C-alpha positions as CSV (number, residue, x, y, z in Angstrom):
1,M,0.0,0.0,0.0
2,L,1.0,3.6,-0.5
3,Y,0.7,6.4,2.2
4,R,1.7,9.8,0.8
5,F,3.4,8.0,-2.1
6,F,5.6,6.0,0.3
7,P,5.3,2.2,-0.1
8,Y,4.4,0.0,2.9
9,Y,3.9,-3.7,3.5
10,F,2.1,-5.5,6.2
11,D,4.3,-7.6,8.5
12,E,2.2,-10.3,10.0
13,A,4.9,-11.2,12.6
14,Q,4.8,-7.7,14.0
15,N,1.1,-7.2,13.1
16,M,1.9,-3.6,11.7
17,F,2.7,-1.9,8.4
18,L,6.3,-1.2,7.7
19,P,8.0,0.9,5.1
20,V,9.4,-0.8,2.2
21,K,13.2,-0.5,2.0
22,F,16.2,-2.1,0.4
23,K,18.5,-4.0,2.7
24,Y,21.5,-1.6,2.6
25,N,22.2,-1.3,6.2
26,R,25.1,-3.7,6.3
27,S,29.0,-3.5,6.2
28,Y,30.7,-1.9,3.3
29,T,32.5,-5.2,2.5
30,S,29.2,-7.1,2.4
31,I,27.7,-4.6,-0.1
32,H,30.5,-5.1,-2.3
33,E,30.3,-9.0,-1.9
34,E,26.5,-9.5,-2.1
35,Y,25.5,-6.8,-4.6
36,S,28.5,-6.2,-7.0
37,R,27.0,-8.5,-9.7
38,G,23.6,-6.8,-9.6
39,I,20.2,-8.7,-9.9
40,R,20.8,-12.1,-11.4
41,S,17.3,-13.3,-12.6
42,S,14.2,-11.7,-14.3
43,V,12.1,-13.2,-11.6
44,E,14.0,-11.4,-8.8
45,R,13.7,-8.3,-10.8
46,A,10.0,-8.6,-11.3
47,D,9.5,-9.2,-7.5
48,K,11.4,-6.1,-6.7
49,L,9.6,-4.0,-9.3
50,A,6.2,-5.1,-7.8
51,L,7.5,-4.3,-4.2
52,H,9.3,-1.0,-4.8
53,G,7.3,0.4,-7.7
54,A,8.6,2.0,-10.8
55,C,11.6,4.4,-10.6
56,Q,9.7,7.7,-11.3
57,I,8.3,10.6,-9.2
58,D,4.7,10.9,-10.7
59,V,2.8,13.6,-9.0
60,P,-0.9,13.1,-9.8
61,Y,-2.9,16.0,-11.3
62,K,-6.5,16.5,-10.5
63,G,-7.3,18.8,-13.3
64,V,-8.7,22.4,-13.2
65,W,-12.2,21.3,-12.2
66,G,-10.9,19.0,-9.4
67,I,-8.9,21.8,-7.9
68,F,-11.8,24.2,-8.3
69,I,-14.2,21.9,-6.5
70,D,-11.8,21.4,-3.7
71,E,-11.6,25.2,-3.3
72,V,-15.3,25.7,-3.4
73,L,-15.9,23.0,-0.9
74,S,-13.9,24.9,1.7
75,P,-16.1,25.6,4.8
76,F,-15.5,29.4,4.4
77,Y,-16.8,29.5,0.9
78,L,-19.7,27.2,1.7
79,F,-20.7,29.8,4.4
80,Q,-20.4,32.5,1.8
81,V,-22.7,30.6,-0.6
82,A,-25.3,30.2,2.2
83,S,-25.0,33.9,3.0
84,V,-25.4,34.9,-0.5
85,V,-28.5,32.8,-0.9
86,L,-29.9,34.5,2.3
87,W,-29.2,38.0,1.0
88,V,-30.8,37.4,-2.4
89,T,-34.1,36.1,-0.6
90,D,-34.0,39.3,1.4
91,A,-33.5,41.5,-1.7
92,C,-30.0,42.6,-0.8
93,Y,-29.0,42.2,-4.4
94,S,-26.0,44.6,-4.6
95,Y,-24.3,43.3,-1.5
96,A,-24.9,39.7,-2.7
97,V,-23.5,40.4,-6.1
98,L,-20.4,42.1,-4.7
99,I,-19.6,39.2,-2.3
100,S,-20.3,36.7,-5.1
101,L,-17.8,38.4,-7.4
102,M,-15.2,38.8,-4.7
103,S,-15.6,35.1,-3.8
104,I,-15.6,33.9,-7.4
105,G,-12.5,36.0,-8.1
106,S,-10.8,34.6,-5.1
107,I,-11.6,31.1,-5.9
108,I,-10.3,31.4,-9.5
109,A,-7.2,33.1,-8.3
110,E,-6.4,30.4,-5.8
111,T,-7.4,27.7,-8.5
112,V,-4.9,29.2,-11.0
113,E,-2.1,29.6,-8.4
114,N,-2.7,25.9,-7.2
115,R,-2.8,24.7,-10.6
116,R,0.5,26.5,-11.4
117,N,2.2,25.3,-8.4
118,I,1.1,21.6,-9.1
119,L,2.4,21.8,-12.7
120,K,5.7,23.2,-11.5
121,V,6.2,20.4,-9.0
122,R,5.2,17.8,-11.7
123,A,7.7,19.3,-14.1
124,M,10.4,19.3,-11.5
125,S,9.9,15.9,-10.3
126,A,9.1,14.0,-13.5
127,Y,12.2,12.6,-15.2
128,E,13.1,9.7,-17.3
129,C,16.2,8.6,-19.2
130,T,18.2,5.7,-20.6
131,V,20.8,4.0,-18.3
132,N,23.2,1.1,-18.8
133,V,22.3,-1.7,-16.4
134,L,24.4,-4.8,-15.5
135,R,22.6,-7.9,-16.6
136,E,23.5,-11.6,-16.7
137,A,22.4,-13.6,-19.6
138,E,20.0,-16.3,-18.5
139,E,20.6,-19.8,-19.7
140,D,18.7,-23.1,-19.2
141,S,21.6,-25.3,-18.4
142,L,23.3,-25.4,-15.1
143,V,26.8,-25.2,-16.6
144,A,25.9,-22.1,-18.4
145,K,24.4,-20.6,-15.3
146,E,27.7,-21.2,-13.3
147,R,29.7,-19.5,-16.2
148,R,27.2,-16.8,-16.8
149,R,28.8,-13.6,-18.1
150,A,27.4,-10.1,-17.2
151,E,27.2,-7.2,-19.5
152,F,25.6,-3.7,-19.6
153,V,22.4,-3.4,-21.4
154,T,20.5,-0.2,-22.2
155,M,17.0,0.3,-20.6
156,S,14.6,3.1,-19.3
157,S,15.3,4.5,-15.9
158,T,11.8,3.9,-14.8
159,E,12.6,0.1,-14.8
160,L,15.4,0.4,-12.2
161,V,14.9,-1.4,-8.9
162,P,17.2,-1.4,-5.8
163,G,20.0,-3.9,-6.3
164,D,20.6,-2.9,-9.9
165,I,24.1,-2.0,-11.0
166,I,24.3,1.0,-13.4
167,E,27.0,2.8,-15.2
168,I,27.8,6.5,-14.3
169,P,28.7,8.2,-17.5
170,N,29.3,12.0,-17.9
171,G,26.3,14.2,-18.1
172,L,24.0,11.7,-16.6
173,K,21.2,13.3,-14.4
174,M,20.7,10.6,-11.6
175,P,17.2,9.1,-11.6
176,C,17.8,7.3,-8.3
177,D,19.9,7.3,-5.1
178,C,22.8,5.0,-5.5
179,V,26.2,4.1,-3.9
180,L,29.4,4.1,-5.8
181,L,31.1,0.8,-6.0
182,H,33.9,1.4,-8.5
183,G,35.6,4.6,-9.7
184,S,34.8,8.1,-8.6
185,A,32.6,10.9,-9.9
186,I,32.1,14.6,-9.7
187,V,28.5,15.8,-9.3
188,N,26.6,18.9,-8.9
189,E,24.1,18.9,-6.0
190,A,22.8,22.4,-6.5
191,M,19.1,21.3,-7.1
192,L,19.1,19.5,-3.7
193,T,21.4,21.6,-1.5
194,G,21.5,25.0,-3.3
195,E,25.3,24.8,-3.3
196,S,26.9,25.5,-6.7
197,I,30.3,23.9,-5.7
198,P,30.6,20.5,-7.4
199,V,31.2,17.6,-5.0
200,L,33.6,14.6,-5.4
201,K,32.2,11.2,-4.8
202,T,34.4,8.3,-4.1
203,S,33.9,4.5,-4.3
204,L,32.6,2.6,-1.2
205,P,35.7,1.2,0.7
206,F,36.3,-2.3,2.0
207,N,35.6,-2.2,5.7
208,N,33.1,-3.1,8.4
209,D,31.4,0.1,8.8
210,I,27.6,0.1,8.3
211,Y,26.4,1.9,5.3
212,N,23.6,4.5,5.4
213,P,22.8,6.6,2.4
214,D,21.8,9.7,4.6
215,N,25.1,9.7,6.6
216,D,27.5,8.3,4.0
217,K,27.2,11.2,1.5
218,K,30.7,11.0,0.1
219,Y,29.9,7.6,-1.3
220,T,26.3,8.2,-2.4
221,I,25.0,10.1,-5.6
222,Y,21.6,11.2,-5.0
223,S,18.6,11.5,-7.4
224,G,18.4,14.7,-9.2
225,T,22.0,15.5,-9.0
226,D,24.0,16.0,-12.3
227,V,27.1,13.9,-13.1
228,L,29.7,16.4,-14.3
229,Q,32.4,13.6,-14.8
230,G,32.6,9.9,-14.1
231,R,36.2,8.6,-13.5
232,P,36.7,4.9,-14.0
233,V,39.7,3.0,-12.5
234,G,41.7,1.0,-14.9
235,D,39.6,-0.9,-17.5
236,S,36.5,-1.2,-15.3
237,K,33.6,1.3,-15.5
238,T,32.3,3.7,-13.0
239,C,29.5,1.7,-11.5
240,A,26.9,2.2,-8.7
241,L,24.5,0.2,-6.8
242,V,20.9,1.5,-6.7
243,V,19.6,1.7,-3.2
244,R,16.6,3.9,-3.4
245,T,14.0,4.6,-6.2
246,G,11.0,6.9,-6.8
247,F,9.5,8.6,-3.8
248,T,12.0,7.1,-1.5
249,T,15.0,9.0,-2.8
250,I,16.1,12.3,-1.4
251,K,14.4,14.1,-4.4
252,G,11.3,12.1,-3.7
253,S,11.2,13.2,-0.1
254,L,11.6,16.8,-1.1
255,V,8.6,16.5,-3.3
256,R,6.6,14.8,-0.7
257,Y,7.5,17.5,1.6
258,I,6.1,20.1,-0.8
259,L,2.9,18.2,-1.3
260,Y,2.5,17.4,2.5
261,P,4.3,20.2,4.3
262,K,4.5,19.9,8.1
263,P,1.7,21.8,9.8
264,S,3.2,25.0,11.4
265,K,1.9,25.8,14.8
266,F,1.3,29.4,14.1
267,S,-1.1,31.3,16.5
268,F,-2.6,33.5,13.6
269,G,-4.5,30.7,12.0
270,S,-5.9,29.3,15.3
271,D,-6.7,32.8,16.5
272,T,-8.8,33.4,13.4
273,Y,-10.9,30.3,14.1
274,K,-11.2,31.4,17.7
275,Y,-12.4,34.8,16.6
276,I,-15.0,33.3,14.3
277,A,-16.1,30.8,17.0
278,V,-16.5,33.6,19.5
279,M,-18.5,35.8,17.1
280,F,-20.7,32.8,16.3
281,C,-21.4,32.3,19.9
282,I,-22.3,36.0,20.4
283,S,-24.7,35.7,17.5
284,V,-26.3,32.5,18.9
285,I,-26.8,34.4,22.2
286,G,-28.4,37.3,20.3
287,V,-30.8,34.9,18.6
288,I,-31.6,33.4,21.9
289,I,-32.4,36.8,23.4
290,Q,-34.7,37.4,20.7
291,L,-36.7,34.2,20.9
292,P,-39.4,35.6,23.2
293,R,-40.3,38.2,20.6
294,A,-40.7,35.6,17.8
295,S,-44.5,35.6,18.1
296,D,-44.7,39.3,17.3
297,V,-43.4,38.9,13.7
298,E,-43.7,36.4,10.9
299,T,-41.8,33.2,11.3
300,V,-40.1,33.6,8.0
301,I,-38.9,37.1,8.8
302,F,-37.8,36.1,12.2
303,V,-35.6,33.3,10.9
304,K,-34.1,35.7,8.2
305,R,-33.2,38.3,10.9
306,C,-31.6,35.6,13.0
307,L,-29.7,34.3,10.0
308,D,-28.8,38.1,9.2
309,L,-27.4,38.4,12.8
310,I,-25.1,35.4,12.2
311,T,-23.8,36.7,8.9
312,I,-23.2,40.2,10.3
313,M,-21.2,38.7,13.3
314,V,-19.3,36.2,11.3
315,P,-18.1,38.3,8.1
316,P,-18.5,36.0,5.0
317,A,-16.0,38.1,3.2
318,L,-13.2,37.5,5.9
319,P,-11.3,34.7,3.8
320,T,-11.5,36.6,0.6
321,I,-10.2,39.8,2.2
322,M,-7.4,37.8,3.8
323,F,-6.5,36.2,0.5
324,I,-6.4,39.6,-1.3
325,G,-4.1,41.0,1.4
326,T,-1.8,38.1,1.0
327,L,-1.9,38.4,-2.8
328,V,-1.0,42.2,-2.4
329,A,1.8,41.3,-0.2
330,L,3.1,38.8,-2.6
331,T,3.0,41.4,-5.5
332,R,5.0,43.8,-3.4
333,L,7.6,41.1,-2.5
334,K,8.0,40.2,-6.2
335,E,8.7,43.8,-7.1
336,R,11.7,43.7,-4.7
337,G,12.9,40.4,-5.9
338,I,11.6,38.4,-3.0
339,F,9.7,35.1,-3.9
340,C,7.5,33.0,-1.6
341,I,6.4,29.5,-2.3
342,S,4.0,29.3,0.6
343,P,1.8,32.4,0.9
344,P,0.6,31.5,4.3
345,R,4.2,32.1,5.7
346,I,3.9,35.9,4.9
347,N,1.6,36.2,8.0
348,M,4.4,34.3,10.0
349,A,7.1,36.8,8.7
350,G,5.5,39.5,10.6
351,K,6.0,37.7,14.0
352,V,9.8,37.0,13.5
353,S,11.8,38.4,16.4
354,V,15.1,36.8,15.9
355,F,17.3,36.6,12.7
356,C,20.2,34.1,12.8
357,F,22.9,34.5,10.2
358,D,25.8,32.1,9.1
359,K,29.0,34.0,9.1
360,T,31.0,32.9,6.1
361,G,29.3,33.7,2.9
362,T,26.3,35.4,4.4
363,L,27.7,38.2,6.6
364,T,31.2,38.1,5.0
365,E,32.2,37.8,1.4
366,E,32.1,34.2,-0.3
367,G,35.9,34.0,-1.1
368,L,38.7,33.9,1.4
369,S,42.2,35.3,0.8
370,V,45.3,34.0,2.3
371,Y,46.9,36.6,4.7
372,G,50.0,34.6,5.5
373,V,51.4,31.7,7.3
374,R,53.2,31.2,10.6
375,T,55.4,28.0,10.6
376,A,56.4,26.2,13.8
377,A,59.8,24.3,14.0
378,M,61.5,22.2,16.6
379,T,64.4,24.1,18.3
380,S,65.3,20.9,20.4
381,E,63.9,17.6,21.1
382,S,61.5,19.0,23.6
383,Q,60.8,22.5,22.5
384,S,59.2,24.2,19.4
385,R,58.8,27.9,18.5
386,F,57.0,30.0,15.9
387,G,59.0,31.4,13.0
388,S,58.4,34.8,11.3
389,F,55.2,35.6,9.6
390,Y,55.2,35.0,5.8
391,P,52.6,36.7,3.5
392,S,53.8,34.0,0.9
393,V,54.8,30.3,0.9
394,R,56.2,30.2,-2.8
395,K,59.8,30.7,-1.7
396,F,59.7,28.0,1.0
397,Q,61.7,25.7,-1.2
398,P,64.5,26.5,-3.7
399,A,63.7,26.5,-7.2
400,N,66.3,23.6,-7.9
401,M,65.0,21.2,-5.2
402,C,63.2,19.1,-8.0
403,T,66.3,18.6,-10.1
404,D,69.1,18.5,-7.5
405,Q,69.0,15.6,-5.2
406,E,71.5,17.0,-2.6
407,V,69.1,20.1,-2.2
408,F,66.1,17.8,-2.0
409,E,67.7,15.8,0.8
410,E,68.6,19.1,2.6
411,Y,65.2,20.6,2.5
412,K,62.8,17.6,2.3
413,D,62.1,17.4,6.1
414,K,62.2,21.1,7.1
415,S,59.2,22.7,8.4
416,K,58.8,24.9,5.4
417,S,58.8,22.1,3.0
418,L,56.3,20.1,5.1
419,M,54.2,23.2,5.4
420,I,54.0,23.8,1.7
421,E,53.3,20.1,0.9
422,S,50.4,20.1,3.5
423,L,48.9,23.3,1.9
424,A,49.2,21.7,-1.6
425,S,47.9,18.2,-0.7
426,C,45.4,18.5,2.2
427,H,42.2,19.3,0.2
428,G,39.5,17.8,-1.9
429,L,40.0,19.5,-5.2
430,T,39.7,18.0,-8.6
431,H,39.7,19.0,-12.3
432,I,36.9,19.6,-14.7
433,D,37.6,20.9,-18.3
434,G,41.0,22.0,-17.1
435,K,39.6,24.1,-14.2
436,I,40.3,23.5,-10.5
437,I,37.1,23.1,-8.6
438,G,36.2,22.5,-5.0
439,D,35.7,24.3,-1.7
440,P,36.7,28.0,-2.2
441,L,39.0,27.8,0.9
442,D,40.8,24.8,-0.5
443,I,41.2,26.6,-3.9
444,E,42.7,29.7,-2.3
445,M,45.0,27.6,-0.1
446,F,46.2,25.5,-3.0
447,N,46.8,28.5,-5.4
448,C,49.0,30.2,-2.8
449,T,51.5,27.4,-3.1
450,G,52.0,27.9,-6.9
451,W,51.9,24.0,-7.2
452,V,50.2,22.0,-10.0
453,L,47.4,19.5,-9.7
454,D,47.6,16.5,-11.9
455,E,45.0,13.8,-12.4
456,P,46.4,11.1,-14.9
457,E,44.5,8.1,-16.0
458,V,44.4,5.4,-13.4
459,G,45.3,1.8,-14.2
460,G,47.9,-1.0,-14.0
461,D,49.0,-3.3,-11.3
462,D,51.5,-0.9,-9.8
463,P,50.0,0.7,-6.6
464,D,51.5,4.1,-7.7
465,G,49.4,3.6,-10.9
466,M,46.2,3.6,-8.7
467,I,46.8,7.0,-7.4
468,S,44.3,9.3,-9.1
469,T,45.7,12.8,-7.9
470,F,49.1,14.2,-7.8
471,V,50.5,17.6,-6.7
472,M,53.9,18.9,-7.7
473,P,55.9,22.1,-7.8
474,N,55.5,24.1,-10.9
475,E,59.2,23.6,-11.6
476,Q,58.7,19.8,-11.4
477,Q,56.2,20.1,-14.2
478,K,58.4,22.1,-16.3
479,N,61.1,19.4,-16.1
480,Y,58.7,16.6,-16.2
481,D,59.6,15.3,-19.7
482,W,63.5,15.5,-18.7
483,I,62.8,13.5,-15.5
484,K,61.0,10.8,-17.6
485,E,64.2,10.0,-19.6
486,P,65.1,6.3,-19.1
487,D,68.7,7.2,-18.4
488,D,67.8,9.4,-15.5
489,R,67.6,7.8,-12.2
490,L,65.9,10.8,-10.3
491,K,62.4,10.1,-9.5
492,P,59.8,12.9,-10.0
493,Y,59.2,15.1,-6.9
494,Q,55.5,14.3,-6.8
495,I,53.0,14.0,-3.8
496,G,50.4,11.4,-4.5
497,I,47.1,11.7,-2.7
498,V,46.4,8.1,-1.7
499,R,43.3,8.6,0.6
500,R,41.2,11.3,1.9
501,F,39.5,11.6,5.2
502,D,36.8,14.2,4.4
503,F,36.2,17.3,6.6
504,S,33.8,16.7,9.6
505,S,32.2,19.5,11.4
506,K,32.0,17.2,14.5
507,L,35.7,16.1,14.3
508,Q,36.8,19.8,13.2
509,R,39.3,18.6,10.7
510,M,40.1,16.8,7.5
511,S,43.2,14.8,6.6
512,V,45.0,13.0,3.6
513,I,47.4,10.1,3.3
514,V,50.0,11.0,0.7
515,K,53.0,9.2,-0.8
516,N,56.1,11.2,-1.9
517,L,57.1,9.4,-5.1
518,R,60.6,10.4,-4.9
519,T,61.1,9.0,-1.4
520,S,58.4,6.5,-1.3
521,Q,57.5,7.6,2.1
522,F,53.8,7.7,3.3
523,R,52.7,10.7,5.4
524,L,49.6,12.1,6.8
525,Y,48.8,15.8,6.5
526,I,45.9,17.2,8.4
527,K,44.1,20.7,8.8
528,G,41.4,21.9,11.0
529,S,40.6,24.1,14.0
530,P,43.7,25.1,16.0
531,E,42.2,23.8,19.2
532,K,41.6,20.3,17.7
533,I,45.0,20.0,15.9
534,V,46.9,21.0,19.0
535,E,44.8,18.5,21.0
536,L,46.0,15.9,18.5
537,S,49.6,16.9,18.3
538,K,52.6,15.9,20.4
539,P,53.0,18.5,23.3
540,E,56.7,19.2,22.6
541,S,55.8,20.2,18.8
542,V,53.5,23.0,20.0
543,P,55.0,26.3,20.7
544,G,54.8,27.6,24.1
545,N,53.3,31.1,22.9
546,Y,50.7,29.4,20.7
547,S,47.7,30.8,22.6
548,A,49.2,34.3,22.3
549,I,49.9,34.0,18.5
550,L,46.5,32.6,17.9
551,A,44.7,35.3,19.7
552,K,46.7,38.0,17.9
553,Y,45.2,36.9,14.4
554,T,41.7,36.0,15.6
555,Q,41.2,39.4,17.3
556,K,41.8,40.9,13.9
557,G,38.8,39.0,12.6
558,C,40.9,36.5,10.6
559,R,40.1,32.9,10.1
560,V,43.0,30.6,11.4
561,I,43.6,27.1,10.3
562,A,46.2,24.8,12.0
563,L,48.2,22.1,10.1
564,G,50.0,19.0,11.3
565,T,51.7,16.0,9.9
566,R,52.9,12.4,10.8
567,V,55.0,9.9,9.1
568,L,53.2,6.6,8.4
569,N,55.0,3.3,8.2
570,I,52.4,1.5,6.2
571,S,51.8,0.2,2.7
572,Y,49.4,1.2,-0.1
573,H,46.8,-1.4,0.6
574,Q,46.9,-0.6,4.4
575,C,46.2,3.0,3.6
576,Q,42.9,1.8,2.1
577,K,41.7,0.1,5.1
578,V,43.2,2.0,8.0
579,S,40.7,4.1,10.2
580,R,41.3,7.9,10.7
581,E,41.4,7.4,14.6
582,L,44.5,5.3,14.1
583,V,46.4,7.8,12.1
584,E,45.1,11.2,13.3
585,K,47.2,11.3,16.5
586,K,50.6,11.9,17.7
587,L,51.0,14.6,15.1
588,T,53.8,17.1,14.6
589,F,52.3,20.6,14.7
590,L,53.4,22.5,11.5
591,G,51.9,26.0,12.1
592,L,49.0,28.3,11.2
593,L,47.3,29.3,8.1
594,V,45.8,32.9,8.3
595,M,43.0,33.8,6.1
596,Q,41.1,37.0,5.8
597,N,37.3,37.1,5.1
598,K,36.0,40.6,4.6
599,V,32.5,41.7,5.7
600,K,30.0,42.4,2.8
601,D,29.5,46.2,2.2
602,V,25.7,45.7,2.8
603,T,25.9,43.8,6.0
604,P,26.1,46.7,8.5
605,S,23.1,48.4,6.8
606,V,21.1,45.3,6.8
607,I,21.8,44.6,10.5
608,Q,21.0,48.1,11.5
609,K,17.6,48.0,9.7
610,L,16.8,44.7,11.6
611,Q,17.8,46.2,14.8
612,E,15.8,49.4,14.2
613,A,12.8,47.0,13.8
614,S,13.5,45.5,17.2
615,I,14.6,42.2,15.7
616,R,17.4,40.6,17.5
617,T,20.4,39.5,15.2
618,V,22.6,36.5,16.0
619,M,25.7,35.2,14.3
620,V,26.2,31.4,14.2
621,T,29.7,30.3,13.4
622,G,32.0,27.5,14.2
623,D,35.2,29.9,13.9
624,N,37.4,30.9,16.9
625,A,35.5,32.9,19.5
626,F,37.8,36.0,19.0
627,T,37.2,35.9,15.3
628,A,33.4,35.6,15.8
629,I,33.6,38.7,18.2
630,S,35.7,40.8,15.9
631,V,33.3,40.1,12.9
632,A,30.3,40.5,14.9
633,R,31.6,44.1,16.1
634,E,32.3,45.0,12.5
635,C,28.9,44.0,11.4
636,G,27.1,45.9,14.3
637,I,25.9,42.7,16.0
638,P,26.0,43.2,19.9
639,C,28.8,41.1,21.4
640,T,27.9,38.3,23.8
641,C,30.4,36.5,25.8
642,L,28.5,33.2,26.6
643,L,29.6,30.5,24.2
644,Y,28.5,26.8,23.8
645,T,31.8,24.8,23.4
646,S,30.5,21.3,23.6
647,P,29.4,19.6,20.3
648,S,27.0,17.3,22.0
649,P,23.7,19.0,22.9
650,R,23.4,16.5,25.9
651,D,26.6,17.7,27.2
652,L,26.6,21.3,26.6
653,S,29.2,23.1,28.8
654,T,29.4,26.9,28.7
655,S,32.6,28.8,28.9
656,R,33.1,32.5,29.1
657,M,35.6,34.4,27.2
658,P,38.7,35.8,29.0
659,S,37.4,38.3,31.5
660,S,37.9,41.5,29.5
661,A,37.6,40.2,25.9
662,C,34.4,42.2,25.3
663,K,35.3,45.1,27.5
664,K,38.6,45.8,25.8
665,K,36.8,45.9,22.5
666,K,34.4,48.5,23.9
667,K,37.3,50.6,25.2
668,K,38.9,50.5,21.9
669,K,35.7,51.5,20.3
């Protein structure tokens, strides 16, 4: 059965209806082992199609008359019809005609608006394409069945069912939710998230973590997203396992939310009904008071006057007037470039008392610019100190480091070399049509190094041939053809990104495992919040004046990112299986990357207008507290000293800023 387009089945054991779901909640390794060959028989496929339904989001359309009848059958309009009939029998033709025209106009306008919205939803949700699906040729003989070969066949996306293996080519708009099993892909999720930055999706690793399509976003390609580039590994194709179809997908959930929005507990609507109920009760009381005089007039006239009293106390034109008011407000908003998909929310906007803003990209400019770096170096076995502030890192390594082995050996383990390697490799950037794409912070960080990003074709049995992303100094790329000469024994100075641990707001960090092709050494590079990186670093590698240096830049409103590293004595295959908890510890603190994020020119004026309207303004950010205070002060948002520092809502601990953090700012002001 279907409830709001979501399929359910009746479980006799539990004596209840349960949602129909594909069995994907198992370990990554089990998914590879059990589902990598797709659906093996037409019978199994037919059963799944009957259970899950077609892979399409088909929103039903009632037609104009169906929408019109739904509007007319509204209690308010039925009351208006009764009132108009009463006024006509009482010879109040002008008032009856006026209310009738207003009501008809209101009904027609609402019908047209609802029809337009339904057609937009249908156009947005309906989609069908051709896909290549892995199929096994069915034979009658047992021998042939054991030696059955699988191949890709072309079919309509509406025939997809959970368990199918599909190919992910360039330019495909995903008709379903699926998890990548082979290769990687770059997708655009703007339709679902609103973020225009392409996202890199990688294949599901082989480990015992339990897969969940809602949590494991880096392995899952969602319905409605555009595949900008599919990247196969070796001779195999970029393949994915279908896990959800139709209304059970992320896109389907959004459509269901549009069709069946959550009821908002807004007092305006309930107060309207309370008002009508009170006025109706008053009119009934008036009728009761007039009952003793019923014998003095004709019964028909008395009934009309009683009903007139009810129509006067309960205004029939109220819904029409409210709709016209909302329509006028919508028109005024559209003239200012503001669009509303739910007109009833306009009434709620007048009750807003608090505005919460994200900092980066909302109050401040989208892009960040590198202000400089501050490296840390060991002065002894038990002590480290910060070096000078460097606005640029491009001269951290000598130009002949790529071609002179002696120079390379001298500089390879110095803090400056490790710092520039971490800036060049600790990111999630990729190439599309010769252009580097990814997080703006990562792009700015990488560009400041002057290094080059290379993504060669992946293949072969050599582990180095399985590395899909390399970074190298610009000088190395210039001498790349010379380095490749057979009689030259000097290996290229390239850093291969073997594995990425994506950024987690909960963990406050991201990291990469890299391999230096010249030294064949594996190393971990990590970046994140200074507090978290210092916590994971060896105490002797953190300079004693770390807090003072950090406060110096955060009080200027700069965004500060800490970097660290660690040598790993593991193999290529161990890199693919090791957990981040085992490698992200005992780090050597490398230093700080300082970035500037300027406040938008319009931000102070907008904040001032909100405050003049007695609306409280709040800035929400995960940045350092001093940075937040500095930006808030620049925007005109009142500074507050109480901060929630615990990531867990069940274990929130409050900590106050240093005693005079805000007071000093006020004195300077």
